[in-house]
C-alpha angles and dihedrals in degrees: 000000000000120000132183115223117202120190114197146160118239122203118171104308094338126096127190117194111222100180140352120203133182113224132186113217135152094236145356094269091056090046089053091051089049090049091051090053091049090050087064098042110037119094103229127172091242135010111268120227098192140035135195128202118204133176124236090277093056096251110149111240100171137010123178148103114346093237090056092238130110122212118256115262 
């Protein structure tokens, strides 16, 4: 399945896209793992704080921290 990974910075109500990458993965979990790896390897002009994963139709499937991890409660 093809996913679109968008890395962005979010400040108040504003968002700035830093990079957008197409990724082939078998499922959403694998796409999130791939996005996490890309977070650490892509050369972006700034460090993103958020990422969004969409399908080919542009439907948002995931939005969260750019490193793919949530802080422990």
